[in-house]
C-alpha positions in Angstrom: -0.2 0.3 0.0 2.9 2.5 0.9 4.6 1.7 -2.5 1.3 2.3 -4.1 0.7 6.1 -2.5 4.8 6.3 -3.4 3.9 6.2 -7.2 1.1 8.4 -6.8 1.9 11.6 -8.9 0.1 14.6 -9.8 -1.9 17.4 -8.3 -1.5 16.5 -4.5 -4.7 18.9 -4.5 -7.0 17.2 -6.7 -6.3 13.7 -5.5 -7.0 15.0 -2.0 -10.1 16.8 -3.2 -11.9 13.6 -4.9 -10.8 11.1 -2.6 -12.5 13.8 0.0 -16.0 14.0 -2.0 -15.7 10.3 -2.6 -15.4 9.2 1.0 -18.3 11.5 1.7 -20.7 10.0 -1.0 -20.9 7.3 1.1 -23.6 9.0 3.6 -26.1 10.7 1.6 -25.6 7.7 -1.2 -26.4 5.2 1.7 -29.2 7.5 3.3 -31.0 8.2 0.0 -30.8 4.7 -1.1 -33.7 3.8 1.3 -36.0 5.3 -1.3 -34.9 2.7 -4.0 -35.4 0.0 -1.1 -38.5 1.1 0.8 -40.5 3.0 -1.7 -39.2 1.3 -5.4 -38.6 -1.7 -3.8 -35.1 -2.3 -5.8 -32.4 -3.9 -3.4 -31.2 -3.5 0.0 -29.5 -0.5 1.5 -26.6 -2.3 2.2 -26.7 -3.9 -2.0 -26.9 -0.3 -3.1 -23.5 0.6 -0.8 -21.7 -1.9 -1.8 -22.1 -1.4 -5.5 -21.2 2.3 -4.5 -18.3 1.6 -3.3 -17.2 -1.3 -6.1 -17.9 1.5 -8.6 -16.2 4.6 -6.9 -13.4 1.6 -6.3 -13.2 1.0 -10.2 -13.2 4.8 -11.0 -10.1 5.7 -8.2 -8.2 2.9 -10.7 -9.2 4.2 -13.6 -7.7 7.4 -12.2 -4.5 6.1 -11.1 -4.2 4.0 -14.5 -4.9 7.4 -16.4 -2.4 9.6 -14.7 0.1 7.2 -15.7 -0.3 8.1 -19.3 1.8 10.8 -20.8 -0.7 13.6 -21.9 0.4 13.6 -25.7 -1.0 10.1 -25.9 -4.7 11.5 -25.8 -3.9 13.4 -29.2 -4.1 9.5 -30.5 -6.5 7.7 -28.5 -9.3 11.2 -29.2 -8.5 10.1 -33.0 -9.1 6.3 -32.4 -12.1 6.6 -29.8 -14.0 9.4 -31.5 -15.4 6.7 -34.5 -15.8 4.0 -31.8 -18.6 6.3 -29.7 -20.0 7.5 -32.3 -21.1 3.7 -33.4 -22.1 3.4 -29.8 -24.1 6.4 -29.7 -25.9 5.6 -33.1 -26.2 1.7 -31.5 -28.0 3.6 -28.1 -30.5 5.6 -30.4 -31.4 3.0 -31.9 -31.7 -0.2 -29.7 -30.7 1.0 -26.3 -32.5 0.5 -22.8 -34.1 3.2 -20.7 -33.3 3.6 -16.6 -35.3 4.6 -13.8 -38.1 7.3 -15.0 -36.4 8.1 -18.3 -38.6 7.5 -21.6 -35.5 7.6 -23.6 -33.2 4.9 -24.5 -29.8 6.4 -23.5 -28.2 2.9 -22.1 -26.3 0.0 -23.2 -26.8 -2.9 -20.8 -23.8 -5.1 -19.8 -24.6 -8.7 -19.8 -23.7 -10.1 -16.3 -22.6 -7.4 -14.7 -25.8 -6.0 -13.5 -25.7 -2.3 -14.8 -25.4 -0.2 -18.0 -23.4 2.0 -19.7 -24.1 5.6 -21.1 -21.9 6.0 -24.0 -23.1 9.9 -24.1 -20.5 10.4 -21.4 -18.0 8.9 -22.8 -18.6 10.7 -26.0 -18.2 14.4 -23.5 -14.6 13.3 -22.9 -13.6 12.0 -25.9 -15.2 14.9 -27.7 -13.2 17.6 -25.5 -9.9 15.8 -25.9 -10.5 15.8 -29.7 -11.5 19.5 -29.7 -8.5 20.2 -27.8 -6.2 18.9 -30.3 -7.6 20.4 -33.0 -7.3 24.0 -31.2 -3.3 23.1 -30.5 -2.6 21.8 -34.0 -4.3 25.7 -35.5 -3.0 27.7 -32.9 -0.2 29.0 -34.8 -2.0 29.4 -38.3 -4.9 31.2 -39.3 -7.8 28.9 -40.5 -10.8 30.1 -42.5 -14.2 28.7 -41.4 -14.7 26.3 -44.3 -11.3 24.2 -43.5 -12.7 24.2 -39.5 -16.2 23.0 -40.9 -15.2 18.7 -41.4 -11.9 18.4 -38.8 -13.8 20.3 -35.8 -17.5 20.7 -36.4 -18.8 18.1 -38.1 -17.8 15.7 -35.3 -18.9 17.7 -32.9 -22.4 18.2 -34.8 -22.7 14.2 -34.8 -22.2 14.0 -31.2 -24.6 16.1 -29.9 -27.2 15.1 -33.2 -27.4 11.8 -31.6 -27.0 12.7 -28.0 -30.0 15.4 -28.7 -33.0 13.1 -28.8 -32.5 11.0 -25.6 -30.7 13.5 -23.3 -31.1 17.4 -24.1 -29.4 18.6 -20.7 -26.3 16.8 -22.2 -26.1 17.4 -25.5 -26.5 21.0 -24.2 -23.8 21.0 -22.3 -21.3 19.1 -24.2 -22.5 22.2 -26.9 -21.7 25.0 -24.6 -18.3 23.2 -23.2 -16.9 22.5 -26.8 -17.7 26.5 -27.9 -16.2 27.7 -24.4 -12.9 25.8 -25.5 -12.5 27.2 -28.6 -13.6 30.5 -27.2 -10.5 29.6 -24.9 -8.4 28.1 -27.6 -8.6 31.9 -29.6 -10.7 30.5 -32.4 -12.4 33.4 -34.1 -15.4 34.5 -32.2 -17.2 36.0 -35.1 -17.2 32.1 -36.4 -18.5 31.0 -33.1 -21.3 33.2 -33.1 -22.6 32.0 -36.5 -22.4 28.7 -35.2 -24.2 29.2 -31.9 -26.9 30.6 -34.4 -26.6 27.6 -36.4 -27.3 25.3 -33.5 -30.5 27.3 -32.5 -31.6 26.8 -35.9 -31.3 23.4 -35.7 -32.5 22.7 -32.4 -35.6 24.7 -33.5 -36.2 22.2 -36.9 -35.3 19.2 -34.6 -38.3 20.4 -32.4 -40.9 21.0 -35.1 -40.0 17.8 -36.5 -40.4 15.9 -33.1 -43.8 17.6 -32.9 -44.6 16.6 -36.8 -44.0 13.2 -36.7 -44.2 12.3 -32.4 -43.5 8.9 -33.3 -39.8 9.6 -33.9 -39.0 10.8 -30.9 -42.0 10.3 -28.1 -42.8 12.3 -25.6 -39.1 14.0 -26.0 -40.2 17.2 -26.7 -43.3 17.3 -24.3 -40.7 16.6 -21.6 -38.4 19.1 -22.6 -41.5 21.8 -22.5 -42.7 19.8 -19.3 -40.1 21.4 -17.4 -39.4 24.2 -19.1 -42.8 25.0 -17.7 -42.5 23.8 -14.1 -39.5 26.4 -13.5 -41.6 29.4 -15.2 -44.9 28.2 -13.3 -44.2 27.7 -9.8 -47.0 27.5 -8.9 -48.1 24.7 -11.3 -47.1 21.8 -8.4 -48.2 18.9 -9.9 -45.8 19.0 -13.0 -43.2 20.6 -10.1 -43.6 18.0 -7.6 -39.3 16.9 -7.6 -38.5 20.4 -7.0 -41.0 21.8 -4.3 -39.6 18.4 -2.5 -36.2 19.2 -3.0 -36.6 22.5 -1.6 -38.4 21.4 1.4 -35.8 19.5 2.1 -33.3 22.1 1.7 -35.8 24.5 4.0 -35.9 22.4 6.6 -32.2 21.4 6.4 -31.5 25.0 8.6 -28.4 25.6 9.2 -26.9 22.2 11.1 -29.0 19.9 9.1 -31.2 17.2 10.9 -27.9 15.0 10.9 -26.6 11.9 9.1 -29.3 9.4 7.7 -32.7 11.9 9.3 -33.9 13.1 6.2 -37.5 12.6 5.5 -37.5 13.7 2.0 -35.7 11.3 0.9 -38.6 8.9 1.1 -40.9 10.7 -1.1 -38.4 12.7 -3.3 -37.6 10.9 -6.3 -33.8 10.3 -7.8 -32.9 11.3 -4.2 -29.7 9.4 -4.9 -28.4 10.8 -7.8 -30.3 14.0 -9.5 -31.2 15.3 -6.2 -28.9 14.5 -3.8 -27.5 17.7 -3.0 -31.2 18.7 -1.8 -31.1 15.5 1.1 -27.2 16.7 2.0 -28.4 20.1 2.5 -31.4 18.4 4.6 -28.9 16.3 6.8 -26.0 19.0 7.0 -27.7 21.8 6.7 -26.1 25.0 5.0 -22.4 24.3 6.5 -22.6 20.9 4.7 -23.8 22.6 1.2 -21.6 25.3 1.2 -18.6 22.9 2.2 -19.4 21.1 -1.0 -19.7 24.1 -3.0 -16.3 24.8 -1.3 -14.7 22.2 -2.6 -16.0 21.6 -6.0 -14.7 25.4 -6.8 -11.7 24.7 -5.2 -11.1 21.9 -7.7 -12.1 24.6 -10.5 -9.0 26.6 -9.1 -7.2 23.7 -9.0 -8.0 22.9 -12.7 -6.9 26.7 -13.5 -3.6 26.0 -11.8 -2.7 23.0 -13.6 -4.0 24.5 -17.1 -1.8 27.6 -16.3 1.5 25.3 -15.4 1.3 22.9 -18.2 4.1 23.2 -20.8 2.0 22.7 -23.7 -1.0 24.4 -25.9 -2.7 21.2 -26.3 -2.2 20.5 -22.2 -3.4 23.4 -21.0 -6.6 22.7 -23.3 -7.1 19.1 -22.1 -7.3 20.1 -18.6 -9.8 22.9 -18.9 -11.9 20.9 -21.5 -12.2 17.7 -19.4 -12.0 19.8 -16.2 -14.4 22.4 -16.3 -17.4 20.4 -17.1 -17.0 18.4 -13.8 -17.6 21.9 -12.1 -19.9 22.9 -14.4 -22.0 19.9 -13.7 -21.7 20.2 -10.0 -23.1 23.8 -10.1 -26.1 22.8 -12.4 -27.1 19.9 -9.9 -27.1 22.3 -6.9 -29.0 25.3 -9.1 -31.3 22.4 -10.0 -31.7 21.6 -6.0 -32.6 25.7 -5.5 -34.8 25.9 -8.4 -32.4 28.3 -10.0 -32.2 26.0 -13.3 -34.6 23.8 -14.6 -34.7 20.1 -13.9 -31.8 18.4 -16.4 -31.0 15.1 -14.7 -27.6 15.6 -14.3 -25.3 14.1 -11.4 -23.6 15.1 -8.6 -20.0 14.4 -9.4 -18.4 11.9 -7.3 -21.0 12.1 -5.2 -24.6 10.6 -6.8 -24.9 6.9 -7.2 -24.4 5.9 -10.7 -21.7 3.8 -12.8 -20.9 5.3 -16.0 -20.9 9.3 -14.9 -18.6 8.5 -11.9 -16.3 6.7 -14.0 -15.9 9.3 -16.6 -15.7 12.2 -14.0 -12.7 9.6 -12.8 -11.4 9.6 -16.3 -11.2 12.9 -16.5 -9.6 13.8 -13.2 -6.5 11.3 -14.3 -6.4 13.1 -17.6 -5.7 16.7 -15.2 -3.4 14.2 -13.7 -1.5 13.5 -15.8 -1.4 16.9 -17.1 0.3 17.5 -13.8 2.4 14.7 -13.3 5.9 16.1 -14.0 7.2 13.2 -14.8 5.8 12.6 -18.1 6.1 16.0 -19.1 7.8 16.5 -22.8 10.4 18.0 -23.0 11.5 20.9 -25.9 12.9 17.5 -28.0 9.9 15.9 -27.8 8.2 13.3 -25.7 9.9 11.5 -22.6 11.2 8.1 -23.0 10.0 8.0 -27.0 9.9 4.6 -28.8 9.6 4.6 -32.2 8.2 1.4 -32.2 5.0 2.4 -30.1 2.3 2.9 -32.5 0.7 5.3 -30.4 3.6 7.5 -29.7 4.5 7.9 -33.5 0.9 8.7 -34.1 0.9 10.8 -30.8 4.1 12.8 -31.8 2.7 13.1 -35.5 -0.4 14.9 -34.4 
C-alpha cells in the first residue's frame, strides 16, 4: 500500500479533493438509497452501498491508470476513440435501454454485470479531447471557417445530434463546453457566433420535426417543455413535484441539518440518490454541509486552472480545461436545479451521486488532469519523454 501511494503523482490537492468527495458520498448515498429500497422496492441499502463502493473503487483505478499516461498520448487516443463513440451513440439511439424514470434510450446494458453504460458521458470526454487537439494544431495558423467545418464542427455536430433526442441537457452541456473551449483556444469569435446561430436553427428544426412526427421521438419534446413550464410556472405543483420536495428538504435542513441519515424527504423525493442528492445533503447536513460541498468543487476549479496555467504545451492547457471545466459545471448545475435556479436536467453530482458511467467518466477526466500535472511525464523541448519509435501510439501522437 505504501508503494502504491509513493507511485501517485500529479497535483496532490486534486487527489485529496477527489478522495474526500468520494468518501463523503457514502453517507448521503446510503441514506438516500432507502428510497430505492422501501419505495421503489429495489434491493437493499447495504447492496446499494456496496455497489457504490465498487464503482468508486473501479473509478479510482481508472484515475490511477490514466494519470500514468503521458498527456500527448491523448491526441492519438481521441482519434481512435471518436469513431468508436459515434458507433456506440448510433447503437444506443437505435436500440438502447431506458433506466429509472427516463423515457428515452440512453443506456447499453452490460451482460452479466448488472448495470448499464451510458455512451454520452464517454462521448463528452472524447470529443473535448479531440477539440483540444484540433485547437492546439491550428494555434499558430490562420484557419478559415470552411477549413474547420470537416475536422472540427462535423464531429461536434454528429455527437450532439446523436445525443440530443435522448438527453437534451447532456447535448446542451457538451455544445456549451465545446464553444467555451474554442473561445479559450483562440478560435475566431465571429465564427462561434455563426455556430451558435446554426445550433439554434438546428434545435428549432428538431423540435418542429418531433412535434410533426411524434412517433420518431416519443415524449421527448413534451418532456423538455414540461420541465421548462415547471420552472417558469412554480404554482404548477403537480408537474413541479420534484423541485418542490427538494426545496422542502433544503428549507427544513436549516444551518446545521437534521443529522446523517435523518432526511425525511428522501422517502418521497424521486432520484434522491442521484439527480437530487444535493437536496438530501442540505437537509441532513444543513447550509454548512451544502456550502462546504460547493467550496470543494470551487477549489477543484481553482486547482484545474492552476494545472492548466502551469502546463507546458497548448494542448495540455486546453486538455485540462476541456475535461476539467465540465466537472465543476455539472456540479453547479446539479446544485442550481435543487434550489430552483435551473430547470430539471437529470445531471448527477460528480463523485457524490450514485451511478457508474458518470462516476467513471469523471474519474477518467480527473486522471487526465493529473496526467497533465505529472511533471515526470511532461515532454521536453526535444519531444516526448522515453519516445519509442516502435510504439504505434507514440508515433501517431508525435505526428499530430
